[in-house]
C-alpha positions as CSV (number, residue, x, y, z in Angstrom):
1,M,49.9,6.4,-13.1
2,S,49.2,3.1,-11.2
3,Y,46.7,1.2,-12.3
4,G,44.4,-1.1,-10.3
5,K,41.2,-3.1,-11.4
6,F,42.0,-1.0,-14.7
7,A,44.8,-3.5,-15.2
8,Y,42.5,-6.7,-15.6
9,V,40.6,-5.3,-18.1
10,Y,43.3,-3.3,-19.7
11,D,43.9,-6.2,-22.7
12,E,39.8,-6.2,-23.7
13,L,39.7,-2.6,-24.2
14,M,43.0,-2.2,-26.0
15,Q,42.3,-5.6,-27.9
16,D,42.6,-2.9,-31.0
17,M,44.8,-1.2,-30.3
18,P,48.6,-1.0,-33.2
19,Y,50.9,-3.3,-31.1
20,A,51.7,-4.6,-34.7
21,K,52.8,-1.2,-36.0
22,W,54.5,-0.4,-33.0
23,K,56.6,-3.7,-33.6
24,R,57.2,-2.8,-36.9
25,F,58.2,0.5,-36.0
26,A,60.8,-0.6,-33.7
27,L,62.2,-3.2,-35.9
28,E,62.7,-0.6,-38.8
29,A,64.2,2.0,-36.6
30,W,66.6,-1.2,-35.4
31,E,67.5,-2.1,-38.6
32,K,68.4,1.7,-39.9
33,H,70.2,2.0,-36.9
34,G,71.9,-0.7,-35.3
35,K,69.9,-4.3,-34.2
36,P,69.8,-4.6,-29.9
37,A,70.6,-7.2,-28.3
38,D,69.0,-5.7,-25.0
39,V,65.8,-4.0,-24.9
40,V,64.2,-2.0,-21.8
41,E,60.5,-0.8,-22.6
42,L,59.1,1.9,-20.0
43,G,55.8,1.6,-19.4
44,C,55.4,-1.9,-20.4
45,G,51.7,-1.7,-19.3
46,T,50.3,-5.7,-19.7
47,G,53.4,-6.7,-21.7
48,T,51.7,-7.8,-25.0
49,L,54.5,-5.5,-26.9
50,T,57.7,-6.9,-24.6
51,A,56.4,-10.1,-25.2
52,M,55.9,-9.8,-29.2
53,L,59.8,-8.3,-29.2
54,A,60.8,-11.2,-26.8
55,E,59.7,-13.9,-29.4
56,E,62.0,-11.6,-32.4
57,G,65.3,-12.8,-30.2
58,Y,65.8,-9.4,-28.0
59,R,66.3,-9.9,-24.5
60,M,63.4,-7.6,-22.9
61,T,62.9,-6.1,-19.5
62,G,59.3,-4.9,-19.2
63,I,59.3,-1.7,-16.5
64,D,56.0,-0.7,-15.4
65,L,54.8,1.3,-11.8
66,S,52.1,-0.6,-11.8
67,E,52.2,-4.2,-9.8
68,D,48.8,-5.2,-11.0
69,M,49.9,-4.6,-14.7
70,L,52.9,-6.3,-13.7
71,A,51.2,-9.5,-12.5
72,V,48.8,-9.7,-15.6
73,A,52.4,-9.3,-17.6
74,R,53.9,-12.4,-15.9
75,S,50.7,-14.5,-16.5
76,K,50.1,-14.0,-19.6
77,A,53.4,-14.9,-20.4
78,D,53.8,-17.9,-18.0
79,E,50.4,-19.2,-20.0
80,Q,52.4,-19.5,-23.5
81,P,54.9,-22.4,-24.2
82,P,57.5,-20.4,-25.7
83,L,57.5,-17.2,-23.4
84,Q,57.8,-19.4,-20.2
85,G,61.4,-20.3,-21.1
86,L,62.3,-16.8,-21.7
87,L,61.0,-15.9,-18.1
88,R,62.6,-18.7,-16.8
89,S,66.0,-17.9,-18.3
90,G,65.7,-14.0,-17.9
91,S,65.5,-13.1,-21.5
92,L,62.3,-11.9,-20.8
93,Q,61.4,-10.0,-17.5
94,F,59.6,-8.1,-15.5
95,V,60.2,-5.0,-13.3
96,R,58.7,-2.4,-11.1
97,Q,60.0,0.4,-11.8
98,D,59.2,4.4,-11.9
99,M,60.4,5.5,-15.1
100,T,61.3,9.1,-14.2
101,E,64.3,7.3,-12.2
102,W,64.2,3.6,-13.6
103,Q,67.9,1.9,-13.9
104,A,68.9,-1.3,-15.0
105,P,71.9,-3.5,-13.7
106,E,74.1,-2.6,-16.8
107,P,73.5,0.0,-19.8
108,V,71.2,-1.7,-22.3
109,D,71.2,-1.1,-26.2
110,S,67.8,0.1,-27.0
111,V,64.6,1.8,-25.1
112,V,61.1,1.8,-25.9
113,S,58.2,3.6,-24.4
114,F,54.7,3.3,-27.0
115,C,51.0,3.9,-26.7
116,D,51.8,7.2,-25.6
117,C,53.2,6.4,-22.2
118,L,55.0,9.5,-22.1
119,N,51.7,11.7,-22.4
120,Y,51.1,10.5,-18.4
121,L,54.1,12.6,-17.3
122,T,52.5,15.7,-17.0
123,E,55.1,18.3,-15.6
124,P,58.1,18.8,-18.0
125,E,60.4,18.3,-15.3
126,E,58.8,14.6,-14.9
127,I,59.9,14.2,-18.9
128,E,63.6,15.8,-18.2
129,K,64.1,13.2,-15.7
130,T,63.0,10.3,-17.6
131,F,65.2,11.5,-20.7
132,R,67.9,11.7,-18.5
133,A,67.3,8.3,-16.7
134,T,67.2,7.0,-19.7
135,A,70.1,8.5,-21.4
136,A,72.3,7.3,-18.0
137,G,70.4,3.7,-19.1
138,L,71.6,3.2,-22.7
139,K,74.7,2.2,-24.0
140,P,76.7,5.1,-26.3
141,G,75.3,4.9,-29.6
142,G,72.0,3.4,-28.2
143,T,68.3,4.7,-29.6
144,F,65.5,5.5,-27.4
145,L,62.2,4.9,-29.5
146,F,58.9,6.4,-28.2
147,D,55.6,7.9,-29.2
148,V,53.3,10.1,-27.7
149,H,49.8,12.3,-28.9
150,H,50.1,15.0,-30.9
151,P,48.7,17.8,-29.3
152,D,46.2,18.1,-31.7
153,T,44.9,14.6,-30.7
154,L,43.8,16.0,-27.5
155,R,41.3,18.4,-29.2
156,R,40.2,16.3,-30.9
157,Y,39.5,13.7,-28.3
158,E,37.6,16.7,-26.3
159,E,35.8,17.8,-29.7
160,E,34.7,14.0,-30.5
161,Q,34.0,13.1,-26.6
162,P,31.9,10.7,-25.3
163,F,33.2,8.1,-26.3
164,V,30.8,4.6,-25.6
165,F,31.8,1.1,-25.4
166,D,30.0,-2.3,-25.3
167,E,31.0,-5.7,-25.6
168,K,31.5,-9.2,-24.2
169,G,30.2,-8.3,-21.2
170,L,32.5,-5.1,-21.1
171,S,31.3,-1.7,-21.3
172,Y,32.5,2.1,-20.4
173,I,31.7,5.6,-21.1
174,W,34.4,8.1,-21.6
175,T,34.1,11.5,-21.2
176,C,37.2,14.5,-21.3
177,G,37.9,17.7,-20.6
178,L,40.8,19.6,-22.0
179,D,42.8,22.3,-20.4
180,E,43.7,24.2,-23.4
181,E,46.9,25.8,-21.7
182,R,48.5,23.2,-20.6
183,T,47.5,21.2,-23.2
184,E,46.2,18.7,-20.7
185,I,43.1,16.2,-21.4
186,E,41.7,14.7,-18.1
187,H,39.6,11.4,-19.1
188,H,37.1,10.1,-17.3
189,L,36.0,6.4,-17.7
190,R,32.8,4.7,-16.1
191,I,34.1,0.9,-16.6
192,F,31.1,-2.0,-16.0
193,V,31.8,-5.5,-15.8
194,R,29.7,-8.3,-16.1
195,R,30.1,-10.8,-13.1
196,S,27.1,-13.1,-13.0
197,G,23.6,-13.6,-14.6
198,G,22.0,-14.3,-17.9
199,G,19.9,-12.5,-20.0
200,S,17.8,-9.8,-18.3
201,S,19.3,-10.8,-14.9
202,D,23.1,-9.8,-15.6
203,V,25.0,-8.2,-12.8
204,Y,28.1,-5.8,-13.5
205,D,30.7,-4.7,-11.5
206,R,31.1,-0.7,-11.9
207,F,34.5,1.2,-11.3
208,D,35.7,4.7,-12.2
209,E,38.8,5.1,-13.6
210,V,40.2,9.0,-13.8
211,H,43.2,9.4,-16.4
212,V,45.3,12.5,-16.8
213,E,47.8,13.3,-20.0
214,R,49.6,16.0,-21.0
215,A,51.0,16.5,-25.0
216,Y,54.5,18.0,-25.8
217,E,55.4,19.7,-28.6
218,A,58.0,18.1,-31.2
219,E,60.6,20.6,-30.7
220,W,60.5,21.1,-27.0
221,L,60.6,16.9,-26.8
222,K,63.6,17.5,-28.9
223,Q,65.6,20.0,-26.6
224,A,65.1,17.9,-23.6
225,L,66.2,14.8,-25.2
226,L,69.4,17.3,-26.3
227,R,69.8,18.4,-22.9
228,A,69.5,14.8,-21.0
229,G,72.6,13.8,-23.3
230,F,71.4,12.3,-26.9
231,S,73.4,13.6,-29.3
232,R,70.3,13.4,-32.1
233,A,66.8,13.0,-32.4
234,D,64.4,13.0,-35.1
235,F,60.8,12.9,-35.2
236,Y,58.0,11.2,-37.7
237,A,54.3,10.8,-37.6
238,D,51.9,8.1,-37.4
239,F,53.8,5.1,-37.8
240,E,56.1,6.1,-41.1
241,W,59.5,7.9,-42.0
242,T,57.9,11.4,-42.6
243,A,57.6,14.3,-41.0
244,P,55.1,15.3,-38.6
245,G,52.4,17.7,-40.7
246,E,49.5,18.9,-40.3
247,G,46.9,16.1,-39.6
248,A,49.5,13.9,-37.3
249,E,48.0,12.2,-34.7
250,R,51.3,10.5,-33.0
251,L,54.7,11.8,-32.8
252,F,57.5,9.2,-33.1
253,A,61.2,10.2,-31.8
254,V,64.0,8.2,-32.5
255,A,66.9,9.2,-30.1
256,I,70.3,8.7,-30.5
257,K,72.9,8.6,-27.4
C-alpha cells in the first residue's frame, strides 16, 4: 500500500507503538545470531525504527513503497543533528522500492520488517516473492527478523471495533470487516485533522483511508521461508523468546539464510 496524506499524521497516530520493544527484539536476536553491520528495514514508514537502529551504530537502509512516508523519514532525520551526519555519510539512507522485489547494491547482514508490514501483502505469492528477494539480498548466515499479526488478532479487531481516537487536533473513527475464509481484514479510517480556528470555530480537514491486511499461520510462513532459501526459521510470540501459544497477538520470526 502506498500512503498519501496518511503519512503526515502517521507518527501522531502511532505515538504509542512499541518501537523500543522492536528495537530490543532486534538487538537480542543479533546477540544470539551474530551482530550485523549493514541492515535493511523493509516497510520503514516514517523511519522511526530505522533511525533508532542507526543511532546504535548500524548502517541502515530504510525501504518503503511510499514516497510520502520516505519524505517524512528524511525530513525527521535531517532535523536531528546526530542523524544529519549519518544521512550525509550514507550510513542512514531511505530508498523507494517495492518489498516484493527489493534489491541492495551488495548483500547485507540482516533485514528487519516490523509493525506487521508483511500483513499488507494479501496474496501468498507476494509473501513468497518478498522472502525470495530477502534471501537473495542477504549474505550467507544473515538474519531476517519480522513480525506479523496472529490470525486471531484480526478476529479480535472485528469483535472489538469500532475504535475512536480524539486528541490534540487529530481524530479518527476506525471500523473494520473480516473475511474469515481468507483471514483478511479491511480497515476503514475516517480521519479529521484540525486546520484552523479556535474553540467552537475549529475547522477540520477530513480524509478517508482503507487498509487491507491478511494474516498467515506460522507453519505456512516457516515453510515459505525454507522454500525461499532460508536454512532455518523459528517463531516466537509478542516480543518474547517463547513459542507462540493461545492468546498470542504477534508472531515474531527469526530466519537464517
